[in-house]
C-alpha positions in Angstrom: -43.4 14.4 52.0 -43.2 15.9 55.4 -41.1 14.3 57.9 -40.7 15.3 61.5 -37.6 14.3 63.8 -38.0 14.1 67.5 -34.1 13.7 68.7 -32.7 15.2 65.0 -29.4 15.5 66.8 -28.4 12.3 67.0 -25.5 10.6 65.0 -27.8 8.3 63.1 -31.0 11.0 62.9 -29.4 14.0 61.9 -27.9 12.0 59.0 -31.2 10.4 57.8 -32.8 14.0 58.0 -29.8 15.4 55.5 -30.6 12.2 53.4 -34.1 12.7 52.9 -33.6 16.6 52.6 -31.6 16.2 49.7 -34.2 13.7 48.3 -36.4 16.3 48.0 -38.4 15.9 51.2 -39.3 18.4 54.0 -37.6 18.1 56.9 -37.9 19.2 60.3 -36.7 18.5 64.0 -36.4 19.0 67.5 -34.1 18.2 70.3 -33.2 19.1 74.0 -29.4 19.3 72.9 -27.3 18.9 69.9 -23.5 18.6 70.0 -20.7 18.8 67.1 -20.7 17.6 64.7 -24.0 17.0 64.2 -24.9 21.4 64.8 -22.8 22.0 62.3 -23.9 19.8 59.3 -27.5 20.6 60.3 -26.9 24.2 60.2 -25.5 23.5 56.8 -28.7 22.2 55.2 -30.4 24.3 57.5 -32.0 21.9 59.4 -31.1 22.8 62.7 -33.6 23.6 65.1 -34.5 27.3 65.8 -34.2 26.6 69.6 -33.7 23.7 71.8 -36.5 22.1 73.7 -39.7 19.7 72.4 -42.5 21.6 71.3 -45.9 20.2 70.9 -46.9 22.9 68.4 -44.1 21.8 65.9 -46.4 18.3 65.6 -49.2 19.4 63.5 -51.7 16.9 61.0 -50.0 17.7 57.9 -47.0 15.7 59.0 -46.7 12.4 56.9 -44.0 10.9 59.1 -42.4 11.4 62.8 -39.1 9.5 63.3 -38.5 8.6 66.8 -34.7 8.6 68.1 -33.5 6.4 71.1 -32.6 9.9 72.7 -36.2 11.1 73.3 -38.2 9.4 76.0 -41.6 7.9 76.3 -43.2 10.8 77.6 -41.4 13.4 75.0 -44.3 15.6 74.7 -44.2 15.9 70.7 -44.3 11.7 70.6 -47.8 12.6 73.2 -49.0 14.9 70.9 -48.1 12.9 67.6 -49.6 9.8 69.4 -53.1 12.3 69.9 -53.2 13.1 66.5 -52.6 9.6 65.0 -49.6 10.2 63.0 -47.6 7.6 61.5 -44.8 7.2 64.3 -40.9 5.7 63.2 -38.5 4.2 64.5 -35.4 5.1 62.5 -34.8 1.2 61.5 -38.6 1.0 60.7 -38.5 4.2 58.3 -35.1 2.9 56.7 -36.9 -0.3 55.4 -39.8 1.4 54.6 -37.8 3.3 51.6 -36.0 0.3 50.9 -38.5 -2.5 50.9 -38.8 -3.0 47.1 -34.9 -3.0 47.0 -32.6 -5.7 47.6 -31.4 -5.3 51.2 -28.2 -6.4 52.2 -27.5 -6.2 56.2 -24.1 -6.3 58.0 -24.6 -7.4 61.7 -22.2 -8.8 64.3 -20.9 -7.4 67.6 -17.8 -6.4 65.8 -17.0 -5.3 62.6 -19.8 -4.3 61.1 -19.1 -0.7 60.7 -15.7 -1.6 59.0 -17.0 -4.4 56.8 -20.2 -1.8 55.5 -17.7 0.9 54.4 -15.7 -1.6 52.7 -18.5 -2.4 50.8 -19.4 0.8 49.8 -15.9 1.7 49.2 -15.5 -1.1 46.4 -18.7 -0.1 45.2 -18.0 3.5 45.1 -14.5 2.9 43.6 -16.5 0.8 40.1 -19.0 3.8 40.0 -21.9 1.5 41.2 -24.2 3.6 43.3 -26.7 2.1 46.0 -28.5 3.5 48.9 -26.9 2.8 52.3 -26.8 3.3 55.7 -23.6 3.4 57.8 -22.2 3.9 61.2 -19.4 6.1 60.4 -18.5 8.9 58.1 -16.5 7.8 55.3 -14.2 9.5 52.9 -15.9 10.2 49.6 -19.0 10.2 50.8 -21.0 13.1 52.0 -23.6 11.5 54.6 -23.8 8.4 56.7 -27.4 7.7 55.0 -28.0 8.1 51.3 -31.9 7.1 50.0 -33.0 7.3 46.1 -36.0 6.0 44.8 -33.8 4.3 41.8 -31.5 2.5 43.0 -31.6 -1.3 43.4 -29.3 -2.1 46.3 -30.0 -0.5 49.9 -26.6 -1.7 51.9 -27.5 -1.2 55.7 -25.6 -1.4 58.8 -27.3 -4.1 61.2 -27.2 -2.6 64.8 -28.7 -5.4 67.4 -29.4 -2.1 69.8 -33.1 -1.4 70.4 -35.1 0.7 67.8 -36.8 3.4 69.7 -38.2 4.2 73.1 -41.6 3.2 72.4 -40.3 -0.1 70.0 -37.6 -2.7 72.1 -37.1 -4.7 69.2 -33.1 -4.6 68.0 -33.1 -2.5 64.8 -31.8 -5.4 62.8 -34.8 -7.4 63.1 -36.7 -5.1 61.5 -34.8 -5.2 57.7 -35.6 -8.3 56.4 -32.5 -9.2 54.6 -32.3 -10.7 51.2 -28.7 -10.9 51.6 -27.0 -10.8 55.2 -23.4 -10.7 56.7 -22.7 -11.8 60.7 -19.2 -10.8 61.1 -19.1 -12.2 65.2 -21.0 -12.4 68.2 -19.6 -11.3 71.6 -21.6 -10.8 74.5 -22.5 -6.6 74.4 -25.2 -4.1 75.5 -26.1 -6.1 79.0 -28.3 -3.3 80.1 -30.6 -4.7 77.5 -29.6 -8.1 77.1 -28.7 -9.4 80.7 -27.5 -12.9 79.8 -25.3 -14.1 77.1 -28.1 -16.4 75.6 -30.3 -13.5 75.6 -27.9 -11.8 73.4 -26.9 -14.6 71.2 -30.8 -15.3 70.7 -31.5 -11.8 68.8 -28.6 -13.0 66.0 -30.7 -16.1 65.6 -33.8 -13.8 65.2 -31.5 -11.9 62.9 -30.8 -15.1 60.6 -34.2 -16.4 60.6 -35.5 -12.9 59.2 -33.6 -13.5 55.9 -36.0 -13.9 53.2 -36.7 -17.3 51.8 -34.4 -17.8 49.0 -31.9 -15.3 50.4 -28.4 -15.6 51.5 -26.3 -15.5 54.8 -22.6 -15.1 54.4 -20.9 -15.4 58.2 -17.7 -15.8 59.8 -16.8 -19.3 60.0 -14.1 -18.9 62.4 -16.4 -17.6 65.2 -17.3 -20.3 66.9 -20.5 -18.5 68.0 -21.6 -17.5 64.7 -20.8 -20.5 63.1 -22.6 -22.7 65.7 -25.9 -20.4 65.3 -25.6 -20.7 61.4 -25.6 -24.2 61.3 -28.5 -24.7 63.2 -30.9 -22.1 60.9 -32.9 -24.1 58.6 -35.2 -21.3 56.9 -34.6 -22.0 53.0 -31.4 -20.2 52.6 -28.0 -20.3 51.0 -25.1 -20.1 53.5 -21.7 -18.6 52.5 -19.0 -19.4 55.1 -15.8 -17.1 55.3 -12.3 -17.8 57.0 -9.6 -14.7 57.3 -7.4 -14.9 54.6 -3.9 -15.4 54.4 -1.4 -12.4 54.8 1.9 -11.2 56.4 3.5 -8.1 57.9 7.1 -6.9 56.8 8.2 -3.7 57.8 5.0 -2.4 58.8 2.9 -3.2 56.1 0.1 -5.7 55.6 0.4 -8.0 52.2 -2.6 -10.1 51.4 -2.0 -13.1 49.8 -4.4 -13.2 46.6 -4.8 -15.2 43.5 -2.5 -12.7 41.6 0.4 -12.7 44.2 0.9 -10.8 47.1 -1.1 -7.1 47.6 -0.3 -4.4 50.2 -3.4 -3.0 52.3 -3.9 -0.1 53.8 -6.0 -1.6 56.8 -4.0 -4.3 58.9 -4.6 -6.7 62.2 -6.6 -10.0 61.7 -9.6 -9.0 62.4 -9.8 -6.6 59.8 -8.4 -9.3 56.8 -11.4 -11.3 58.6 -13.3 -8.4 57.8 -12.4 -7.8 54.5 -12.9 -11.4 53.3 -16.9 -11.0 54.6 -16.7 -8.0 52.6 -15.4 -9.7 49.4 -18.3 -12.2 49.5 -21.3 -9.5 49.9 -19.5 -7.3 46.6 -19.6 -10.8 45.0 -23.3 -11.4 45.5 -23.8 -7.6 44.1 -22.2 -8.3 41.6 -18.0 -7.1 41.8 -16.0 -9.7 40.8 -13.1 -11.0 42.9 -10.3 -8.7 40.8 -12.4 -5.9 40.8 -12.9 -6.2 44.6 -8.9 -6.7 44.8 -8.3 -3.4 43.3 -10.6 -1.4 44.5 -9.9 -2.8 48.6 -6.1 -1.7 48.1 -7.0 1.9 48.5 -9.5 1.6 51.6 -8.0 3.3 54.5 -10.4 2.5 57.1 -13.9 3.9 58.6 -13.8 6.7 60.6 -12.9 6.0 64.5 -12.2 2.5 63.6 -8.3 2.1 63.7 -7.9 5.9 62.6 -4.3 6.9 62.4 -5.0 10.8 64.3 -0.9 11.5 63.9 2.4 10.1 62.8 6.5 11.2 63.2 9.6 9.5 62.0 9.6 7.7 65.4 5.9 7.0 66.7 2.7 6.9 65.6 -0.9 7.4 67.1 -4.3 5.8 66.7 -7.7 5.9 68.0 -10.3 3.1 67.9 -14.2 3.2 68.4 -13.4 -0.5 70.3 -14.8 -1.0 74.1 -16.2 -4.2 74.2 -13.6 -7.1 75.3 -13.5 -8.7 72.1 -12.8 -5.5 70.2 -10.3 -4.0 72.6 -8.3 -7.7 72.5 -8.4 -8.0 68.5 -7.4 -4.2 68.2 -4.4 -3.9 71.3 -3.3 -7.3 69.2 -3.4 -5.8 65.3 -1.3 -2.7 66.3 1.1 -4.9 68.0 1.2 -7.2 65.3 1.8 -4.6 63.1 4.3 -2.8 64.5 6.6 -5.7 66.5 9.6 -3.3 66.9 7.8 -0.7 68.7 6.5 -0.2 72.1 2.9 -0.4 72.0 0.8 1.8 74.6 -2.9 0.9 75.0 -5.1 2.9 76.6 -8.7 2.4 77.4 -11.7 4.1 78.0 -14.6 2.5 80.1 -17.3 4.3 79.1 -20.6 2.1 77.8 -23.0 0.5 80.4 -21.3 -2.7 80.1 -17.8 -1.9 80.4 -18.7 0.1 83.8 -20.6 -2.5 85.3 -18.8 -4.3 88.0 -20.2 -7.8 87.0 -19.2 -7.3 83.6 -16.0 -5.9 84.2 -14.6 -9.8 84.7 -15.1 -10.0 80.5 -11.9 -7.8 80.1 -9.6 -10.6 81.3 -6.5 -10.1 79.2 -7.9 -8.0 76.7 -5.1 -5.9 77.2 -2.4 -8.6 77.3 -1.1 -7.5 73.8 0.1 -4.3 75.1 4.0 -3.4 76.4 1.9 -0.9 78.5 -1.3 -0.4 79.2 -3.8 2.0 80.4 -7.3 2.2 81.8 -9.4 5.1 82.5 -12.5 5.7 83.5 -14.9 8.8 85.1 -16.8 7.6 88.2 -18.5 10.6 87.0 -20.0 8.5 84.1 -20.7 5.7 86.6 -22.9 8.0 88.8 -24.8 9.2 85.6 -25.3 5.9 83.8 -26.8 4.9 87.9 -24.5 2.3 88.5 -22.7 0.7 91.4 -19.3 2.7 91.9 -16.5 0.2 90.6 -13.1 0.5 92.6 -9.7 0.9 90.8 -8.6 -2.6 92.6 -12.0 -3.9 90.6 -10.5 -2.9 87.2 -7.2 -4.2 88.1 -8.4 -7.7 89.3 -10.4 -8.0 86.3 -8.2 -7.3 83.4 -5.6 -9.3 85.2 -2.8 -7.6 84.1 1.0 -6.8 85.6 1.6 -3.0 86.2 -1.9 -2.1 84.8 -2.0 1.8 85.3 -5.5 3.4 85.7 -6.6 6.9 85.6 -9.9 8.1 86.8 -9.1 11.9 86.7 -9.1 13.6 83.2 -6.6 16.2 83.6 -3.9 13.7 85.0 -4.5 11.4 82.1 -3.4 14.4 80.0 -0.7 14.8 81.9 0.5 11.3 81.3 0.1 11.5 77.7 2.0 14.7 77.6 4.7 13.9 79.8 5.4 10.3 77.8 8.4 10.1 75.5 6.4 8.1 72.4 9.9 7.8 70.4 9.4 4.1 68.9 6.0 3.9 70.1 2.9 2.9 68.5 0.0 4.7 71.0 -3.4 3.4 70.7 -6.8 5.4 72.1 -9.5 3.0 72.3 -13.0 4.8 73.6 -16.7 5.4 72.1 -16.3 8.4 74.5 -13.5 11.5 74.8 -11.4 10.7 78.2 -13.2 13.3 79.7 -12.7 16.0 77.2 -9.3 15.0 75.4 -8.9 17.0 72.3 -7.0 14.3 69.8 -5.6 16.9 68.0 -3.6 17.6 70.7 -2.0 14.3 70.1 -0.2 15.6 67.4 2.2 17.5 69.4 2.9 14.8 71.2 3.9 12.1 68.9 
């Protein structure tokens, strides 16, 4: 098959391009800008465009499928040419469904935890040499790409994102997968630029649950009130499996999970990750992995990239970075680090980087989100606010929204870096939360500060 990617440089798009190349398809693509690591990875596979930009001459009648990324615009010249020629144009999730429509589809959804749960499932399956097709939103240890496609595998495990599918398809991605087995980890309002009210946002998860095929299974977090209420109202003929956070305790900076065979040390920590683990266990059991096999494998799971990822450690200090940016994720992650390192000073730094987090109306959702930290810092770039064409937010608005005594606020990347460089991290745990990079912070620098 000959496939062309419009906006090949995206995190998800370039991984799908590599997966199709490995499968034996002929892959081409375009983009107006490609950042690392996508650039080097595409180059390694011979898929990096010769020059950046959009070129309608790349769109020819012999192309079997055009895959349109969110980075492209509706008036993209390659898209217009593909429409003119009547070529088959897919969004990213549409194409994944097309590749998996004859497989058992396992879709992991939720406002938070979906990447970690998907990663846990894949880690366990990989540990037991059970090969499946998959798409996950983070780089995993032992996996070359974030997407894997074959003709022969029976299962496809998909991380189910609720964001829009493409510039010309405004449906949430996870509405397109029609799962045989689905999981919902939690619902907390996000993406307010697309879903301006909580009810609109929650409705997307209702549609997702209703899209489970008849006779399928819904695994859901019974501790999350919004999820529980929604799951109990769904009337389509499916089986339902609620899960709860398992019992555990923390001793000397180590988390011990209570299992039928006794306490077992695990690498991940925090109540939210233990809840994720419980959901992953249910899914693995539906996929033929029994409880003992699950515990044996999960003991060595260290986490997904950028999800409470340890980036530096010394005898007296430790540093983590985390993708957390929504209020519920920020709160859960900060609490997890404080619980794990009760005898250390927890310094929690949050960058407001997304549309939602930089929206003056949404800011109030962060009330108390950093309360578990001993020292709390918020960084945001006024330039990012301008780029996103949002109303300016002030330091006083942020201070009021977080409702946190002693909150430190930076708007200048250099001043934030200076704060970190001059900080004494003895007996501390540093947590850097962001979906950005604090205006150009080199995370490798942190090693020399800890």
